N, C-alpha and C positions, 0 to 999 in steps of 0.2 A: 503494500500500500504506499502510496506517496501522497503527501500533503504539500500543496503548492499555496504559499501565502504571499499575496502581493501587497506592497506597503508603499506609501509615498516617500519614505526614506527619512522621516523625521525621527530624531533621536529620542527613543522612548526610556529615558533613564528612570523615570518615577513608576511608570505602569507598564508593563510589558504585556502587550497584546498577544505576541506570538506564542507564548507559553500557555496562555489560556486557550487559544484556537487548537493547539495540539492536544490539551488536555481534554477538551470537549469531543474532539474526533476520537481520541483513544477510549474515552467514556463510552462512546457509541458503539465502538467496536467491540469492546471487552470491559465489563464492570470492574475487573481486577485492576485495570490500568488507570483507574481514576486517582488523580493526586487529591488526597482529602485536604491537605494544608493549603493548596491553591484554590480549591473550591470553597472553602471556609473564607479564605481572603477575599474571594470574589463576592460571596454572599454578604460579608460585612461592608465592603465598599459599596455595593448595590443599595444595601439598607441605609448606609450613611448619606448617599447622594439623593435619597428619596426625601430627606428632611428638607425643610427651607434652610437658607444660608446662615441665618443667625443661630438656629437650633444647632446646626451642624459645628459651627464655630465653638458654641458653648460646650458640646460634647467632646469635641477635639481637645480643648484646653483642659476640660476636666480629666480626660484620659491621660493627657500629658503631665498633669500635676500628680496624679496617682502613683505611688511607689509601685514598682513591679516585684 
């Protein structure tokens, strides 16, 4: 199987789309190939972006201040 991903060449240093494309295609082919960490990261990002910007900023700053 070959996956061809065409990009506009923008440097994606913060959010890599290529790995998500490969992960989704691999998950379609075989459920054992799903990267759970990447999938969780995508779901967190998606939920974060659903909020309005002020609520998103408040949540981000609260998480940043919280010790890990």
